[in-house]
PAFIMAR-129794 format. One record per residue (C-alpha): chain; x, y, z; residue number from 0. Coordinates in Angstrom, 1 decimal, always signed. Example, Ala and Ser with C-alpha at 12.3 -4.5 7.8 and 13.67 -1.06 7.14 Angstrom:
A:+12.3:-4.5:+7.8:0;
A:+13.7:-1.1:+7.1:1;
END
This chain:
A:-0.1:-0.3:+0.2:0;
A:+1.0:+3.4:-0.8:1;
A:+2.0:+5.8:+1.8:2;
A:-0.5:+8.5:+1.2:3;
A:-3.0:+5.6:+1.3:4;
A:-1.8:+4.4:+4.7:5;
A:-2.2:+8.0:+5.8:6;
A:-5.3:+8.7:+4.9:7;
A:-6.3:+5.6:+6.4:8;
A:-4.3:+6.7:+9.7:9;
A:-5.8:+10.2:+10.1:10;
A:-9.5:+8.8:+9.7:11;
A:-9.0:+6.3:+12.4:12;
A:-7.6:+9.0:+14.4:13;
A:-10.6:+11.2:+13.6:14;
A:-13.0:+8.4:+14.0:15;
A:-10.9:+7.8:+18.0:16;
A:-10.9:+11.5:+18.5:17;
A:-14.6:+11.6:+17.9:18;
A:-15.1:+8.6:+19.9:19;
A:-13.4:+10.4:+22.9:20;
A:-15.0:+13.2:+22.4:21;
A:-18.4:+11.6:+23.5:22;
A:-20.0:+12.2:+27.0:23;
A:-20.3:+9.4:+28.6:24;
A:-23.6:+8.0:+30.0:25;
A:-25.0:+4.7:+31.6:26;
A:-27.6:+4.0:+29.6:27;
A:-29.1:+5.4:+25.9:28;
A:-32.4:+4.2:+24.8:29;
A:-32.8:+4.4:+21.3:30;
A:-34.8:+4.5:+18.1:31;
A:-38.2:+4.3:+20.1:32;
A:-41.3:+6.4:+20.0:33;
A:-40.6:+8.1:+23.4:34;
A:-43.6:+9.9:+24.7:35;
A:-42.3:+12.4:+27.4:36;
A:-45.3:+13.7:+28.4:37;
A:-44.0:+17.0:+29.1:38;
A:-46.0:+20.2:+29.2:39;
A:-46.3:+20.2:+25.2:40;
A:-46.8:+16.7:+25.5:41;
A:-43.9:+15.7:+22.8:42;
A:-42.4:+12.9:+21.5:43;
A:-38.8:+12.1:+20.8:44;
A:-36.8:+8.6:+19.8:45;
A:-33.9:+8.7:+22.0:46;
A:-32.6:+9.9:+25.7:47;
A:-29.3:+9.4:+27.4:48;
A:-29.2:+8.5:+31.4:49;
A:-26.4:+9.0:+33.8:50;
A:-26.6:+8.1:+37.6:51;
A:-30.3:+7.3:+37.5:52;
A:-31.3:+10.8:+35.5:53;
A:-32.3:+11.8:+32.3:54;
A:-29.4:+14.2:+30.8:55;
A:-30.7:+14.5:+27.3:56;
A:-33.5:+13.7:+24.8:57;
A:-33.4:+14.0:+21.4:58;
A:-33.1:+12.0:+18.2:59;
A:-31.7:+8.8:+17.7:60;
A:-28.7:+10.4:+15.7:61;
A:-28.3:+13.3:+18.4:62;
A:-28.1:+11.1:+21.3:63;
A:-25.6:+8.3:+19.6:64;
A:-23.8:+11.2:+18.1:65;
A:-23.2:+13.0:+21.4:66;
A:-23.3:+10.0:+23.9:67;
A:-21.8:+6.9:+24.9:68;
A:-22.5:+4.2:+27.4:69;
A:-22.0:+0.8:+27.9:70;
A:-25.3:-0.2:+28.0:71;
A:-28.2:+0.6:+24.9:72;
A:-31.7:-0.2:+24.4:73;
A:-32.4:-0.1:+20.5:74;
A:-36.2:+0.0:+21.2:75;
A:-37.3:-1.1:+17.6:76;
A:-39.8:+1.2:+17.4:77;
A:-41.9:+0.5:+20.3:78;
A:-43.7:+2.8:+22.3:79;
A:-41.6:+4.3:+25.8:80;
A:-43.5:+5.8:+28.4:81;
A:-42.5:+7.4:+31.8:82;
A:-43.1:+4.6:+34.3:83;
A:-47.1:+4.6:+35.4:84;
A:-47.7:+6.4:+38.9:85;
A:-51.2:+4.8:+40.9:86;
A:-52.0:+7.7:+42.4:87;
A:-54.1:+6.2:+45.0:88;
A:-53.5:+2.4:+46.2:89;
A:-52.9:+0.3:+49.1:90;
A:-49.3:-1.1:+48.5:91;
A:-48.7:-2.8:+51.7:92;
A:-51.9:-4.1:+52.3:93;
A:-52.0:-5.7:+48.3:94;
A:-48.8:-7.2:+49.3:95;
A:-50.3:-8.8:+52.2:96;
A:-53.3:-9.8:+50.7:97;
A:-51.0:-11.9:+48.2:98;
A:-50.8:-14.4:+51.2:99;
A:-54.2:-14.6:+52.2:100;
A:-57.4:-15.8:+50.8:101;
A:-58.5:-14.3:+47.9:102;
A:-62.2:-13.8:+47.9:103;
A:-62.6:-12.1:+44.3:104;
A:-65.5:-12.9:+42.4:105;
A:-66.9:-15.3:+43.9:106;
A:-70.1:-16.0:+42.6:107;
A:-71.4:-16.9:+46.1:108;
A:-70.8:-16.8:+49.6:109;
A:-70.8:-21.3:+49.1:110;
A:-67.9:-20.2:+47.0:111;
A:-66.1:-18.1:+49.4:112;
A:-66.7:-20.7:+52.1:113;
A:-65.0:-23.4:+50.0:114;
A:-62.1:-21.0:+48.8:115;
A:-61.6:-20.2:+52.8:116;
A:-62.1:-24.2:+53.8:117;
A:-59.2:-24.9:+51.0:118;
A:-56.8:-22.0:+53.0:119;
A:-57.2:-22.9:+55.6:120;
A:-56.4:-26.7:+55.7:121;
A:-53.5:-25.7:+53.6:122;
A:-52.3:-23.4:+56.0:123;
A:-52.4:-25.4:+59.8:124;
A:-50.3:-23.4:+61.4:125;
A:-51.5:-19.8:+60.7:126;
A:-52.9:-18.4:+63.8:127;
A:-55.7:-16.0:+62.2:128;
A:-57.2:-17.3:+59.2:129;
A:-57.6:-13.9:+57.0:130;
A:-59.1:-12.8:+53.7:131;
A:-60.5:-10.5:+51.1:132;
A:-62.6:-9.7:+48.0:133;
A:-66.2:-11.1:+48.7:134;
A:-68.9:-8.7:+47.2:135;
A:-72.7:-9.5:+47.6:136;
A:-73.9:-7.3:+45.0:137;
A:-72.4:-10.5:+42.7:138;
A:-74.6:-12.9:+44.4:139;
A:-78.4:-13.8:+43.8:140;
A:-80.4:-11.6:+46.2:141;
A:-77.5:-9.4:+47.1:142;
A:-77.6:-10.1:+50.7:143;
A:-74.7:-10.1:+53.1:144;
A:-73.6:-13.2:+54.4:145;
A:-73.0:-14.4:+58.0:146;
A:-70.9:-16.7:+59.8:147;
A:-72.6:-19.6:+60.7:148;
A:-71.1:-21.8:+58.0:149;
A:-67.9:-20.0:+58.5:150;
A:-67.8:-21.5:+62.2:151;
A:-67.8:-24.9:+61.1:152;
A:-65.2:-24.3:+58.8:153;
A:-62.8:-22.2:+61.5:154;
A:-64.4:-23.5:+64.8:155;
A:-61.2:-22.9:+66.7:156;
A:-58.9:-20.1:+65.1:157;
A:-60.3:-16.6:+64.8:158;
A:-60.9:-15.6:+60.9:159;
A:-61.9:-11.8:+59.4:160;
A:-62.8:-11.8:+55.9:161;
A:-63.1:-8.1:+54.2:162;
A:-65.5:-7.1:+51.9:163;
A:-63.6:-6.2:+48.5:164;
A:-63.8:-2.6:+49.6:165;
A:-62.8:-3.0:+53.0:166;
A:-65.4:-1.3:+54.6:167;
A:-66.9:-4.4:+55.6:168;
A:-66.0:-7.7:+56.8:169;
A:-67.4:-11.1:+58.3:170;
A:-65.8:-12.2:+61.8:171;
A:-66.1:-16.0:+63.1:172;
A:-67.4:-16.2:+66.5:173;
A:-63.4:-16.9:+68.0:174;
A:-62.6:-13.5:+66.6:175;
A:-65.6:-11.7:+68.0:176;
A:-65.0:-13.0:+71.7:177;
A:-61.5:-11.7:+71.3:178;
A:-62.4:-8.6:+70.3:179;
A:-64.9:-8.5:+73.6:180;
A:-67.7:-7.9:+70.9:181;
A:-71.5:-8.5:+72.3:182;
A:-75.0:-8.7:+70.7:183;
A:-76.4:-4.6:+70.8:184;
A:-73.2:-3.2:+70.8:185;
A:-73.1:+0.2:+69.0:186;
A:-69.9:+1.9:+67.6:187;
A:-69.7:+5.5:+66.1:188;
A:-69.1:+5.5:+62.5:189;
A:-70.2:+1.7:+62.2:190;
A:-72.3:-1.3:+62.5:191;
A:-72.3:-4.3:+65.0:192;
A:-75.2:-6.8:+63.3:193;
A:-76.9:-8.4:+65.6:194;
A:-80.4:-10.5:+64.9:195;
A:-82.4:-12.3:+67.1:196;
A:-80.3:-11.2:+70.0:197;
A:-77.0:-13.2:+68.3:198;
A:-74.3:-11.7:+66.4:199;
A:-74.2:-12.4:+63.0:200;
A:-70.4:-11.7:+62.1:201;
A:-71.5:-9.0:+60.0:202;
A:-69.0:-5.9:+61.0:203;
A:-69.4:-2.1:+59.1:204;
A:-67.1:+0.0:+58.6:205;
A:-65.2:+1.2:+62.1:206;
A:-66.6:-2.1:+63.7:207;
A:-63.9:-4.3:+61.5:208;
A:-61.4:-2.0:+63.2:209;
A:-62.4:-3.7:+67.0:210;
A:-61.2:-7.0:+65.3:211;
A:-58.4:-6.3:+63.0:212;
A:-56.5:-4.6:+66.0:213;
A:-56.3:-8.1:+67.9:214;
A:-54.3:-9.4:+64.9:215;
A:-51.2:-9.9:+65.7:216;
A:-48.2:-7.6:+64.3:217;
A:-46.6:-8.7:+61.5:218;
A:-42.5:-9.6:+61.5:219;
A:-39.9:-8.3:+59.2:220;
A:-39.7:-11.4:+57.5:221;
A:-43.3:-11.3:+57.0:222;
A:-43.1:-7.6:+55.2:223;
A:-39.9:-8.7:+53.0:224;
A:-42.2:-11.4:+51.6:225;
A:-45.3:-9.3:+50.7:226;
A:-43.7:-6.8:+49.7:227;
A:-41.0:-7.8:+47.3:228;
A:-43.5:-9.9:+45.6:229;
A:-46.3:-7.1:+45.4:230;
A:-43.2:-4.9:+43.6:231;
A:-43.0:-7.6:+41.5:232;
A:-46.3:-7.6:+40.3:233;
A:-46.7:-3.8:+40.3:234;
A:-43.3:-3.6:+38.1:235;
A:-44.8:-5.9:+35.5:236;
A:-47.6:-3.5:+35.2:237;
A:-44.9:-0.8:+34.2:238;
A:-46.0:+0.6:+37.8:239;
A:-42.9:+2.5:+39.2:240;
A:-44.3:+5.1:+41.8:241;
A:-47.2:+4.0:+44.1:242;
A:-49.3:+6.3:+46.4:243;
A:-50.0:+3.9:+49.6:244;
A:-52.6:+5.4:+51.4:245;
A:-52.8:+5.0:+55.3:246;
A:-50.2:+3.3:+57.0:247;
A:-48.9:+3.5:+60.7:248;
A:-45.5:+4.8:+61.5:249;
A:-44.4:+1.2:+62.1:250;
A:-45.0:+0.3:+58.5:251;
A:-43.5:+3.2:+57.1:252;
A:-40.2:+2.4:+59.5:253;
A:-40.4:-1.1:+57.4:254;
A:-40.7:+0.4:+54.3:255;
A:-37.8:+2.6:+54.7:256;
A:-35.5:+0.0:+56.3:257;
A:-36.2:-2.5:+53.3:258;
A:-35.6:+0.4:+50.7:259;
A:-32.3:+1.3:+52.6:260;
A:-31.2:-2.6:+52.6:261;
A:-31.8:-2.5:+48.8:262;
A:-35.0:-5.3:+49.3:263;
A:-37.4:-2.7:+48.1:264;
A:-36.8:-0.7:+44.7:265;
A:-40.5:+1.0:+44.5:266;
A:-41.1:+4.6:+45.0:267;
A:-43.3:+5.1:+47.3:268;
A:-45.4:+8.6:+48.4:269;
A:-47.0:+7.7:+51.6:270;
A:-50.3:+8.9:+53.6:271;
A:-50.3:+8.6:+57.1:272;
A:-53.2:+7.1:+59.2:273;
A:-55.2:+9.6:+60.8:274;
A:-54.3:+8.5:+64.0:275;
A:-52.4:+10.3:+67.1:276;
A:-49.4:+8.2:+67.6:277;
A:-48.5:+9.4:+63.8:278;
A:-49.0:+12.8:+64.4:279;
A:-47.1:+12.6:+67.6:280;
A:-44.0:+11.1:+65.6:281;
A:-44.0:+13.4:+62.8:282;
A:-45.6:+16.6:+62.8:283;
A:-43.2:+18.0:+64.8:284;
A:-40.6:+16.8:+62.3:285;
A:-42.3:+17.6:+58.9:286;
A:-42.4:+15.5:+56.1:287;
A:-39.5:+12.7:+55.9:288;
A:-38.3:+11.8:+52.7:289;
A:-35.3:+9.8:+50.9:290;
A:-34.4:+9.0:+47.2:291;
A:-37.7:+6.6:+47.1:292;
A:-40.3:+7.4:+50.4:293;
A:-42.0:+10.5:+50.7:294;
A:-43.9:+10.9:+53.8:295;
A:-46.0:+13.7:+53.4:296;
A:-49.7:+13.2:+53.3:297;
A:-52.4:+12.3:+56.0:298;
A:-54.9:+10.1:+55.2:299;
A:-58.9:+10.6:+56.9:300;
A:-62.4:+8.5:+55.9:301;
A:-64.9:+11.0:+55.9:302;
A:-67.6:+7.9:+55.2:303;
A:-67.5:+4.4:+54.3:304;
A:-68.3:+2.6:+50.8:305;
A:-71.4:+3.0:+48.2:306;
A:-71.2:-0.7:+48.2:307;
A:-71.8:-1.6:+51.5:308;
A:-74.1:+1.7:+52.0:309;
A:-71.7:+3.3:+54.4:310;
A:-71.3:+6.3:+52.1:311;
A:-72.8:+8.8:+53.4:312;
A:-75.6:+10.8:+51.3:313;
A:-77.4:+14.0:+51.5:314;
A:-80.8:+11.6:+51.2:315;
A:-81.9:+8.2:+51.5:316;
A:-80.5:+5.3:+49.3:317;
A:-83.1:+4.5:+46.5:318;
A:-83.1:+0.8:+47.6:319;
A:-82.6:+2.0:+51.3:320;
A:-85.4:+4.1:+52.3:321;
A:-85.1:+5.9:+55.4:322;
A:-81.2:+5.3:+55.5:323;
A:-78.2:+7.7:+54.0:324;
A:-75.2:+5.8:+55.6:325;
A:-73.1:+7.9:+58.0:326;
A:-70.0:+9.8:+59.0:327;
A:-66.9:+8.0:+60.5:328;
A:-66.4:+10.5:+62.7:329;
A:-68.0:+13.6:+64.0:330;
A:-67.5:+16.8:+61.4:331;
A:-65.8:+18.5:+64.5:332;
A:-63.0:+15.6:+63.9:333;
A:-62.4:+16.9:+60.7:334;
A:-62.6:+20.7:+61.3:335;
A:-59.9:+19.7:+64.0:336;
A:-57.6:+17.8:+61.8:337;
A:-57.8:+20.9:+58.9:338;
A:-57.3:+23.4:+61.3:339;
A:-54.0:+21.2:+62.8:340;
A:-52.9:+20.8:+59.2:341;
A:-53.4:+24.0:+57.5:342;
A:-50.2:+25.7:+59.1:343;
A:-47.6:+22.5:+58.2:344;
A:-46.3:+21.5:+54.6:345;
A:-48.4:+18.1:+55.8:346;
A:-51.2:+17.1:+52.8:347;
A:-54.4:+16.4:+54.0:348;
A:-56.3:+13.6:+51.7:349;
A:-59.7:+12.7:+52.9:350;
A:-61.7:+9.9:+51.7:351;
A:-65.4:+10.8:+50.7:352;
A:-67.6:+8.3:+49.1:353;
A:-71.2:+9.7:+49.3:354;
A:-72.5:+13.3:+48.5:355;
A:-72.9:+14.3:+51.8:356;
A:-69.2:+13.1:+52.9:357;
A:-67.8:+15.0:+49.9:358;
A:-69.6:+18.2:+51.0:359;
A:-68.8:+18.0:+54.3:360;
A:-65.1:+17.9:+53.2:361;
A:-65.2:+20.5:+51.1:362;
A:-66.9:+22.9:+53.2:363;
A:-64.3:+22.5:+55.7:364;
A:-61.3:+22.5:+53.0:365;
A:-62.7:+25.5:+51.7:366;
A:-63.4:+27.1:+55.2:367;
A:-59.5:+26.6:+55.9:368;
A:-57.6:+27.3:+52.8:369;
A:-59.9:+30.1:+51.4:370;
A:-58.3:+30.5:+48.2:371;
A:-56.7:+29.3:+45.3:372;
A:-53.4:+27.7:+46.7:373;
A:-50.5:+25.1:+46.1:374;
A:-51.4:+22.9:+49.5:375;
A:-52.8:+20.5:+47.1:376;
A:-55.4:+19.0:+49.4:377;
A:-57.2:+16.1:+48.3:378;
A:-59.9:+14.3:+48.3:379;
A:-59.8:+10.7:+47.9:380;
A:-62.5:+8.9:+45.4:381;
A:-64.9:+12.2:+45.4:382;
A:-67.2:+9.6:+44.1:383;
A:-70.8:+11.3:+44.0:384;
A:-70.8:+15.0:+44.0:385;
A:-73.9:+17.1:+44.3:386;
A:-73.8:+19.5:+41.2:387;
A:-74.0:+22.4:+43.3:388;
A:-70.8:+21.6:+45.0:389;
A:-68.4:+21.2:+42.5:390;
A:-67.0:+24.7:+41.8:391;
A:-66.0:+24.1:+45.4:392;
A:-62.8:+22.0:+44.2:393;
A:-61.5:+24.7:+41.7:394;
A:-62.5:+27.3:+44.3:395;
A:-59.4:+26.2:+46.8:396;
A:-57.5:+24.3:+44.8:397;
A:-58.6:+21.0:+46.2:398;
A:-57.5:+17.9:+43.8:399;
A:-60.1:+15.4:+43.2:400;
A:-58.3:+12.2:+43.3:401;
A:-60.0:+9.3:+41.2:402;
A:-59.8:+6.0:+40.5:403;
A:-62.0:+5.3:+36.8:404;
A:-62.3:+1.4:+37.4:405;
A:-64.3:+2.2:+40.5:406;
A:-67.0:+3.3:+37.8:407;
A:-67.0:+0.3:+35.8:408;
A:-66.9:-2.1:+38.5:409;
A:-69.9:-0.2:+40.3:410;
A:-72.1:+0.6:+37.6:411;
A:-74.4:-2.6:+37.2:412;
A:-75.6:-1.3:+40.7:413;
A:-74.5:+2.0:+41.4:414;
A:-78.1:+3.4:+40.1:415;
A:-79.9:+1.4:+42.2:416;
A:-77.9:+2.9:+44.9:417;
A:-78.5:+6.6:+43.8:418;
A:-81.1:+6.8:+41.7:419;
A:-80.9:+8.0:+37.7:420;
A:-80.7:+11.6:+38.7:421;
A:-78.0:+11.7:+41.5:422;
A:-76.1:+9.0:+39.6:423;
A:-75.3:+12.0:+36.9:424;
A:-72.9:+13.8:+39.5:425;
A:-71.4:+10.2:+40.3:426;
A:-67.8:+9.2:+38.7:427;
A:-67.7:+12.6:+36.7:428;
A:-64.2:+12.3:+35.8:429;
A:-64.6:+15.0:+33.0:430;
A:-66.2:+17.5:+35.2:431;
A:-64.0:+17.2:+37.8:432;
A:-61.2:+17.3:+35.4:433;
A:-62.6:+21.2:+34.8:434;
A:-61.9:+22.4:+38.1:435;
A:-58.2:+22.3:+38.5:436;
A:-57.2:+21.5:+34.6:437;
A:-55.4:+18.3:+36.2:438;
A:-56.6:+15.5:+38.0:439;
A:-54.8:+12.1:+39.2:440;
A:-55.8:+8.9:+38.7:441;
A:-55.1:+5.4:+40.7:442;
A:-56.5:+2.1:+41.2:443;
A:-57.3:+1.8:+44.6:444;
A:-55.7:-1.8:+44.9:445;
A:-56.4:-4.5:+46.3:446;
A:-59.8:-2.6:+46.1:447;
A:-59.6:-3.0:+42.3:448;
A:-56.9:-4.9:+39.6:449;
A:-53.5:-3.4:+40.2:450;
A:-53.4:-3.1:+35.9:451;
A:-53.0:+0.4:+34.5:452;
A:-54.2:-1.1:+31.4:453;
A:-57.6:-1.2:+33.0:454;
A:-57.5:+2.1:+34.5:455;
A:-56.5:+3.5:+31.1:456;
A:-59.7:+1.5:+29.5:457;
A:-62.3:+2.5:+32.3:458;
A:-60.9:+6.2:+32.0:459;
A:-61.4:+6.4:+27.8:460;
A:-63.9:+3.8:+26.9:461;
A:-66.1:+3.4:+29.9:462;
A:-66.7:+0.2:+29.8:463;
A:-65.5:-2.8:+32.2:464;
A:-63.0:-5.7:+31.1:465;
A:-65.5:-7.7:+29.3:466;
A:-66.5:-4.8:+27.0:467;
A:-69.7:-3.8:+28.5:468;
A:-72.1:-1.7:+28.2:469;
A:-71.4:-1.2:+24.2:470;
A:-71.7:+2.2:+24.5:471;
A:-70.0:+2.7:+27.5:472;
A:-71.1:+4.2:+31.0:473;
A:-72.1:+8.0:+30.6:474;
A:-69.9:+8.5:+28.2:475;
A:-70.0:+11.9:+28.4:476;
A:-67.3:+12.0:+31.1:477;
A:-64.8:+9.8:+29.3:478;
A:-61.3:+11.0:+29.3:479;
A:-59.1:+11.6:+26.5:480;
A:-56.2:+9.5:+25.8:481;
A:-54.0:+12.2:+26.6:482;
A:-55.4:+13.0:+29.5:483;
A:-55.9:+10.0:+30.9:484;
A:-51.6:+9.0:+30.7:485;
A:-51.0:+12.8:+32.1:486;
A:-53.4:+11.4:+35.1:487;
A:-51.5:+8.4:+35.4:488;
A:-48.3:+9.8:+34.9:489;
A:-47.5:+13.5:+35.1:490;
A:-50.5:+14.7:+37.3:491;
A:-50.4:+11.7:+39.8:492;
A:-46.7:+12.4:+40.6:493;
A:-48.2:+16.6:+41.2:494;
A:-51.0:+15.2:+43.5:495;
A:-47.5:+13.8:+45.0:496;
A:-45.4:+16.8:+45.2:497;
A:-42.9:+14.7:+43.0:498;
A:-43.7:+16.6:+39.3:499;
A:-40.1:+17.7:+39.6:500;
A:-38.6:+14.2:+40.1:501;
A:-41.0:+11.5:+38.1:502;
A:-43.4:+11.7:+35.8:503;
A:-42.2:+12.9:+32.6:504;
A:-39.1:+12.0:+30.3:505;
A:-37.3:+15.2:+30.6:506;
A:-33.4:+16.2:+31.2:507;
A:-32.9:+16.4:+35.2:508;
A:-35.6:+13.8:+35.8:509;
A:-35.6:+10.3:+37.2:510;
A:-34.8:+7.4:+34.5:511;
A:-38.3:+5.5:+35.3:512;
A:-39.5:+4.6:+31.8:513;
A:-41.2:+1.2:+30.5:514;
A:-41.3:-0.3:+27.4:515;
A:-44.8:-1.6:+25.8:516;
A:-45.2:-4.0:+22.7:517;
A:-47.8:-1.8:+21.4:518;
A:-48.6:+1.8:+21.5:519;
A:-51.6:+2.8:+24.0:520;
A:-51.9:+5.6:+22.4:521;
A:-52.7:+4.4:+19.0:522;
A:-53.8:+1.0:+19.7:523;
A:-57.7:+0.1:+19.0:524;
A:-60.0:+0.4:+22.0:525;
A:-60.6:-3.9:+22.2:526;
A:-56.5:-4.0:+22.4:527;
A:-55.5:-1.9:+24.9:528;
A:-56.3:-4.3:+27.7:529;
A:-54.0:-6.8:+26.2:530;
A:-51.2:-4.6:+25.9:531;
A:-48.1:-5.8:+27.7:532;
A:-44.9:-4.3:+29.1:533;
A:-42.0:-5.4:+27.8:534;
A:-39.3:-3.7:+30.3:535;
A:-39.8:-1.8:+33.3:536;
A:-36.9:+1.0:+34.4:537;
A:-36.4:+2.4:+37.6:538;
A:-33.7:+5.3:+38.0:539;
A:-32.1:+3.5:+34.9:540;
A:-31.7:+0.1:+35.7:541;
A:-34.0:-2.8:+34.7:542;
A:-36.0:-3.5:+37.5:543;
A:-38.5:-6.1:+35.0:544;
END
């Protein structure tokens, strides 16, 4: 080879090596994808680079590959890439525990539930308590509540407690009732202990359930580790990277913190503390607690019960139970005192309210202390049934309605029976609620509903259940657009948790929490949404599923 030709090759090699050396180091590069950044412009890009767990640049594949180098690269092959989904209202610890209890979901009658309980009890002879959740009398012929007569035959010696799907009612066996010192005719504020013919039936509503639950032995660290590692695996598989856990005690929070510190728990968690004096003593003086993956800033209160168990507090009586309008779980003065205590702190007040009376009371108290638009981001969890005259109270003082779209499609077969056609128009009214502040966080309330964010998306946009019912959609005038729904599951959910500067969108400076789907949820036909699969889930630039 001639010297001139050889020198040209050497020069080209030197230029190539120089260009390689001039590239900036990154830990991870994703390229050739359709990346929905979910930024303010709802823009899409092809690629991004990650370093130290955060996105350092976004752009075209050519730009990113030309500017950055990394040992780890992902060729997305044109697949859709999204910010990791955020569940704005769930019960992560409760879900994990339930994975190791008796599942009674979708039982067609009480007899089927009893068979599952019998099988579980036989398979777990060393369990001191037999517990479970998921029964729903609204799915059964006659829709009547069960009693514990047959349950006592299955569990004669060990205490047993089985909660309704919404957690606001339960059946306890006689042993459990005796441990809780519950007697026939006993009364409790914000709850009901059913007695028939002078005998306890085992049915407990709302606050009455806690009388039994507080007798259950405290779980060990090994229990939490077992529960939560499986829970996060299931969540990561669904593309969930941040969960809002609504209502925990300080001991549970400490366990989450320990497991995260030890690297056993990688799920990001925003925690609402339960409305409990012990929590206030532990946290109020110190203020919110924050680490890379844990943020404790919310306070969760309960105004009323659930519509399914007729514990939701209504302005007028239930359409299917004349003379009964539900109840508040505490006196109105309690909620007023709580708001007064928290308004001068950095803690966020989040109150469960289902019925139109419960929502009116909470909105009235919030408006009393907030007075005008603000950035406190006090929330009403569920905001399920709202009187038409009260919607404006959300926007007036920047109150955030936090809703769960699958509640609408789960409740729709019987919600009209409870509420009547006119009052139903103000129920599950997500578009009306969105209009109040211009943003709306979305969640599932799992394990009350399935953990699937794809079911959330489908229910919000299509307003049908997983079986495609009803054909025309349920109250379709309150459906959300696909963009609104995706924002509700990402940026708006992050904002509801004061995390919008860290997660919820794929922008420079934010944590590299992202997912790759096998189909584009923004473009897929409606009948394919529920079949979309998560190909990979990344948290902080690390693959977790």
